[in-house]
Each structure stands twice: as C-alpha cells, then as structure tokens.
C-alpha angles and dihedrals in degrees: 000000000000121000123195112234134180111204112202092159128103090242142077121270115281111274137195110251094217135016090256098043116130095197132060116218116248118208131209112249104204138159087205135007119274117226109216112198121208112285091008127119135209141181111243117196121217101194087233128127122183139189111211123195119249111276093036137098133183116226120209107212135177122263107243095217093052091048095047099041100034108018091240116141143159107267100212096038119211097025112198125223109196123216091247096054113105100170127107115288109247129184123215105215125187129195108224093170129091092242131081111252124204117209111211129204109270096020117144102244106166144349132249120219121188116216138180116233142180131223117230127229108208117231109196117219140163096232143021131225113269121249136183090251094046111168095344107140137189112001093004094122098050126107117273 
C-alpha cells in the first residue's frame, strides 16, 4: 500500500525498524529540546502530513522501550489519525516517571501503525441476543 506523505521535518521518512515491524518510528521535529517534568504532558510535532486512503486509520502508539526505561508514553493511546485529516501529525507525550525527561530533536518518540477499519451502521432493536457472559462487566471473564 502506498501512502502520500509530506515531510516538512528535518528528518528522514518514518521507517520500519525490522522487516516484520508493525509500527513506523515517529521522530520529534523540534527547533529546541522540550523539558517534560514528571506528570506533565506536551504535544510534540513531527513535521509529517499524510493522506490515508478511505477505510484506513493511522494509530499513534507508545514506544515500549521509552515507556519501560523512561516512563514516557502516549497519553491518548492509541491516538487515531483519520483518513480525512490533513494536518501535521502530533504526539501527546506524558511523563509518568519521577524524573525530568528532555525530548531532543530527532528522538524516536512514538510509533505509527496503519490499520484497516469499518464504519458501522446502527440497527436499532429492543433486545440483544443472549450470551453466556451476558451483562458481566470488568473482570467477569477471569478465573475464579
């Protein structure tokens, strides 16, 4: 699948780290570093603009290494980029650690996963089909 991309960043296009990677690395596109204090959040621009085909979305997800090693994650994970959005891709990062974190220009801050999706058409009804689970909510399918 080919995706149109405008790269106004100072960096190369996002790439898959390995041949079987699902996510493309997104890099911070900064004029100066951003200091992210503990429990604070910020929007980090990437300088990238994309045109997705109908029926696709792009999901902005955390990088596992950054989350584990530094406590930095994507706040609205996964963030969704709709096929009709043409603005710059931004990543909302949050610092869940107790240490200040400095985001440097070019740093890999998140990953982008492309996904097919469907749009539902609601069919109103008065009742739903019965299942074994029924109305059981959070934790209702766990072992006892």
